[in-house]
C-alpha positions as a Markdown table, in Angstrom:
| # | Residue | x | y | z |
|---|---|---|---|---|
| 1 | Met | -79.3 | 64.9 | -33.3 |
| 2 | Ile | -77.2 | 63.7 | -36.2 |
| 3 | Lys | -78.2 | 61.1 | -38.8 |
| 4 | Met | -76.6 | 57.6 | -39.1 |
| 5 | Ala | -74.9 | 58.5 | -42.4 |
| 6 | Gln | -73.3 | 61.6 | -40.8 |
| 7 | Leu | -72.1 | 59.5 | -37.8 |
| 8 | Glu | -70.4 | 57.0 | -40.2 |
| 9 | Asp | -68.8 | 59.9 | -42.1 |
| 10 | Ile | -67.5 | 61.4 | -38.9 |
| 11 | Arg | -66.1 | 58.0 | -37.7 |
| 12 | Lys | -64.5 | 57.4 | -41.0 |
| 13 | Met | -62.8 | 60.9 | -41.1 |
| 14 | Tyr | -61.6 | 60.5 | -37.5 |
| 15 | Phe | -60.5 | 56.8 | -37.4 |
| 16 | Met | -59.5 | 56.2 | -41.0 |
| 17 | Glu | -58.4 | 59.5 | -42.4 |
| 18 | Asp | -56.8 | 60.7 | -39.0 |
| 19 | Leu | -58.5 | 64.1 | -39.2 |
| 20 | Ser | -58.7 | 66.2 | -36.0 |
| 21 | Ile | -62.1 | 66.9 | -34.4 |
| 22 | Arg | -61.6 | 70.6 | -35.3 |
| 23 | Glu | -61.1 | 69.7 | -39.0 |
| 24 | Ile | -64.1 | 67.4 | -39.0 |
| 25 | Ser | -66.1 | 70.2 | -37.4 |
| 26 | Arg | -64.9 | 72.6 | -40.1 |
| 27 | Arg | -65.9 | 70.2 | -42.9 |
| 28 | Thr | -69.2 | 69.1 | -41.6 |
| 29 | Gly | -70.5 | 72.2 | -39.8 |
| 30 | Ile | -71.2 | 70.1 | -36.7 |
| 31 | His | -70.0 | 71.5 | -33.3 |
| 32 | Arg | -66.8 | 70.0 | -31.9 |
| 33 | Asp | -68.5 | 68.9 | -28.6 |
| 34 | Thr | -71.1 | 67.0 | -30.6 |
| 35 | Ile | -68.5 | 65.3 | -32.6 |
| 36 | Ser | -66.6 | 64.3 | -29.5 |
| 37 | Lys | -69.8 | 63.0 | -27.9 |
| 38 | Tyr | -70.5 | 60.7 | -30.8 |
| 39 | Leu | -66.9 | 59.5 | -31.2 |
| 40 | Ser | -66.9 | 58.4 | -27.6 |
| 41 | Leu | -70.0 | 56.2 | -28.0 |
| 42 | Glu | -69.4 | 52.5 | -27.7 |
| 43 | Glu | -72.0 | 51.6 | -30.2 |
| 44 | Thr | -72.1 | 52.8 | -33.8 |
| 45 | Lys | -75.5 | 54.3 | -33.8 |
| 46 | Pro | -76.7 | 57.7 | -32.4 |
| 47 | Pro | -78.3 | 57.5 | -28.9 |
| 48 | Lys | -82.0 | 57.9 | -28.5 |
| 49 | Tyr | -83.4 | 60.8 | -26.6 |
| 50 | Lys | -84.0 | 60.0 | -22.9 |
| 51 | Leu | -86.1 | 61.9 | -20.5 |
| 52 | Thr | -84.1 | 63.2 | -17.5 |
| 53 | Lys | -87.2 | 63.1 | -15.3 |
| 54 | Glu | -90.7 | 61.6 | -15.6 |
| 55 | Arg | -93.3 | 63.9 | -17.3 |
| 56 | Asn | -95.7 | 65.8 | -15.1 |
| 57 | His | -99.4 | 64.9 | -15.4 |
| 58 | Pro | -101.2 | 67.7 | -13.6 |
| 59 | Val | -104.7 | 66.5 | -14.3 |
| 60 | Leu | -104.0 | 62.8 | -14.5 |
| 61 | Gly | -101.4 | 62.6 | -11.8 |
| 62 | Pro | -103.7 | 61.6 | -8.8 |
| 63 | Tyr | -105.3 | 58.8 | -11.0 |
| 64 | Ile | -102.1 | 57.2 | -12.2 |
| 65 | Pro | -101.8 | 54.7 | -9.4 |
| 66 | Met | -105.4 | 53.6 | -10.1 |
| 67 | Ile | -104.7 | 53.2 | -13.8 |
| 68 | Arg | -101.5 | 51.2 | -13.1 |
| 69 | Gln | -103.5 | 49.0 | -10.7 |
| 70 | Ile | -106.1 | 48.3 | -13.3 |
| 71 | Ile | -103.4 | 47.4 | -15.8 |
| 72 | Glu | -101.7 | 45.1 | -13.3 |
| 73 | Asp | -105.1 | 43.4 | -12.4 |
| 74 | Asp | -105.8 | 42.9 | -16.1 |
| 75 | Lys | -102.7 | 40.8 | -16.6 |
| 76 | Gln | -104.5 | 38.0 | -14.7 |
| 77 | Arg | -107.6 | 38.2 | -16.8 |
| 78 | His | -108.3 | 36.7 | -20.2 |
| 79 | Arg | -107.3 | 39.0 | -23.1 |
| 80 | Lys | -111.0 | 39.6 | -24.1 |
| 81 | Gln | -112.0 | 40.6 | -20.6 |
| 82 | Arg | -109.3 | 43.3 | -20.0 |
| 83 | His | -110.2 | 47.0 | -19.7 |
| 84 | Thr | -110.1 | 49.1 | -22.8 |
| 85 | Gly | -109.0 | 52.7 | -22.8 |
| 86 | Thr | -112.7 | 53.8 | -23.0 |
| 87 | Lys | -113.6 | 51.6 | -19.9 |
| 88 | Ile | -110.7 | 53.0 | -17.9 |
| 89 | Phe | -111.7 | 56.6 | -18.9 |
| 90 | Gly | -115.3 | 55.8 | -17.7 |
| 91 | Ile | -114.0 | 54.5 | -14.4 |
| 92 | Leu | -111.9 | 57.7 | -14.0 |
| 93 | Arg | -114.8 | 59.9 | -14.8 |
| 94 | Gln | -116.8 | 58.2 | -12.0 |
| 95 | Glu | -114.0 | 58.9 | -9.6 |
| 96 | Gly | -114.0 | 62.6 | -10.5 |
| 97 | Phe | -111.5 | 62.9 | -13.3 |
| 98 | Ser | -112.0 | 66.1 | -15.2 |
| 99 | Gly | -109.6 | 65.5 | -18.1 |
| 100 | Gly | -110.2 | 64.3 | -21.6 |
| 101 | Tyr | -110.1 | 60.9 | -23.2 |
| 102 | Asn | -106.9 | 61.7 | -25.2 |
| 103 | Thr | -105.1 | 62.4 | -21.9 |
| 104 | Val | -105.9 | 58.9 | -20.7 |
| 105 | Ser | -105.2 | 57.2 | -24.1 |
| 106 | Asp | -101.8 | 58.9 | -24.4 |
| 107 | Phe | -100.8 | 57.8 | -21.0 |
| 108 | Leu | -102.0 | 54.2 | -21.7 |
| 109 | Arg | -100.0 | 54.1 | -24.9 |
| 110 | Gln | -96.9 | 55.1 | -23.0 |
| 111 | Glu | -97.5 | 52.5 | -20.3 |
| 112 | Tyr | -98.1 | 49.7 | -22.8 |
| 113 | Arg | -95.1 | 50.7 | -24.9 |
| 114 | Lys | -92.9 | 50.4 | -21.7 |
| 115 | Gln | -94.2 | 46.9 | -21.2 |
| 116 | Lys | -93.9 | 45.7 | -24.8 |
| 117 | Glu | -90.5 | 46.9 | -25.7 |
| 118 | Ala | -88.8 | 44.1 | -27.5 |
| 119 | Phe | -86.0 | 43.7 | -30.0 |
| 120 | Leu | -83.9 | 41.1 | -31.7 |
| 121 | Pro | -80.2 | 41.9 | -31.3 |
| 122 | Leu | -78.3 | 41.7 | -34.5 |
| 123 | Glu | -75.0 | 40.2 | -33.8 |
| 124 | Phe | -73.0 | 38.7 | -36.6 |
| 125 | Glu | -69.9 | 36.4 | -36.6 |
| 126 | Leu | -67.0 | 37.7 | -38.6 |
| 127 | Gly | -67.4 | 37.0 | -42.3 |
| 128 | Thr | -71.0 | 35.8 | -42.1 |
| 129 | Tyr | -73.1 | 38.7 | -43.3 |
| 130 | Ala | -72.6 | 41.6 | -45.7 |
| 131 | Glu | -74.8 | 44.4 | -46.9 |
| 132 | Val | -74.7 | 46.0 | -50.4 |
| 133 | Asp | -75.9 | 49.4 | -51.4 |
| 134 | Trp | -75.4 | 52.2 | -54.0 |
| 135 | Thr | -74.6 | 55.8 | -53.4 |
| 136 | Glu | -73.6 | 58.7 | -55.6 |
| 137 | Ala | -70.6 | 61.0 | -55.6 |
| 138 | Tyr | -69.6 | 63.9 | -57.7 |
| 139 | Phe | -66.0 | 64.5 | -58.9 |
| 140 | Tyr | -64.2 | 66.6 | -61.5 |
| 141 | Leu | -62.9 | 64.7 | -64.5 |
| 142 | Asn | -61.0 | 66.9 | -67.0 |
| 143 | Gly | -62.5 | 70.0 | -65.5 |
| 144 | Lys | -66.1 | 68.8 | -65.8 |
| 145 | Glu | -68.3 | 67.7 | -62.9 |
| 146 | Thr | -69.2 | 64.1 | -63.3 |
| 147 | Lys | -71.4 | 61.8 | -61.3 |
| 148 | Ala | -70.2 | 58.4 | -60.2 |
| 149 | His | -72.3 | 55.5 | -58.9 |
| 150 | Ile | -70.6 | 54.0 | -55.9 |
| 151 | Phe | -71.0 | 50.3 | -55.1 |
| 152 | Val | -70.5 | 49.7 | -51.3 |
| 153 | Met | -70.3 | 46.4 | -49.6 |
| 154 | Lys | -70.1 | 46.4 | -45.8 |
| 155 | Leu | -69.3 | 43.5 | -43.6 |
| 156 | Arg | -71.6 | 43.5 | -40.6 |
| 157 | Gly | -69.3 | 41.6 | -38.2 |
| 158 | Ser | -66.1 | 43.5 | -38.6 |
| 159 | Gly | -67.5 | 46.8 | -40.0 |
| 160 | Gly | -65.1 | 46.7 | -42.9 |
| 161 | Phe | -66.3 | 47.9 | -46.2 |
| 162 | Tyr | -65.4 | 47.8 | -49.9 |
| 163 | Val | -66.1 | 50.7 | -52.3 |
| 164 | Arg | -65.9 | 50.8 | -56.1 |
| 165 | Ala | -67.1 | 53.5 | -58.5 |
| 166 | Tyr | -69.0 | 52.8 | -61.7 |
| 167 | Pro | -70.5 | 55.1 | -64.4 |
| 168 | Phe | -74.0 | 53.5 | -63.9 |
| 169 | Glu | -76.0 | 51.4 | -61.5 |
| 170 | Lys | -76.8 | 48.4 | -63.8 |
| 171 | Gln | -76.9 | 44.7 | -63.0 |
| 172 | Glu | -73.5 | 44.2 | -64.7 |
| 173 | Ala | -72.0 | 46.7 | -62.4 |
| 174 | Phe | -73.7 | 45.1 | -59.4 |
| 175 | Phe | -72.3 | 41.7 | -60.3 |
| 176 | Asp | -68.9 | 43.1 | -61.1 |
| 177 | Gly | -68.8 | 44.9 | -57.7 |
| 178 | His | -69.5 | 41.6 | -56.0 |
| 179 | Ile | -66.8 | 39.7 | -57.9 |
| 180 | Lys | -64.2 | 42.4 | -57.3 |
| 181 | Cys | -65.1 | 42.7 | -53.6 |
| 182 | Phe | -64.8 | 38.9 | -53.2 |
| 183 | Glu | -61.4 | 38.9 | -55.0 |
| 184 | Phe | -60.2 | 41.7 | -52.7 |
| 185 | Met | -61.4 | 39.9 | -49.6 |
| 186 | Lys | -60.1 | 36.5 | -50.9 |
| 187 | Gly | -63.4 | 34.9 | -50.0 |
| 188 | Val | -67.1 | 35.4 | -49.6 |
| 189 | Pro | -69.3 | 35.9 | -46.6 |
| 190 | Tyr | -71.0 | 32.6 | -45.7 |
């Protein structure tokens, strides 16, 4: 699995610098098939790992329907009267369960995580939101390796970005980077 910064570098090399997948692979050390897979993604973030089939629970398996029924019945109860992991473990022990408490609590954690998955989609209109950050780059100036502090402003709606190098990361460079970026864009995000 590659990191977000690597994905952005790959996309930049392919879409903006017009480099071939083979050349990107040579420069990054990432296999060509992996690069092709990430370039074909619709979204700009790496995919999360997905199980191809549900995990086996050799000890807990026969008791899973009972656990799910307890969880379903608890949805009708007041929050303070619902079964805890310890209570569910006790019920399973009475039914002949020979496994440990951690087996039950791990399964319950997975079940509740499935139910509580929530997110707030981040969708931005064009020109309404920008992010600013610093990064570092090394280059040769008069034969001597020199470090540059790179001001980067990225527009979230369009994905466009502005980059400018400075000799330091001070407040004056931060403000100057904003001013130069807004002049370049002929406006400001609102």
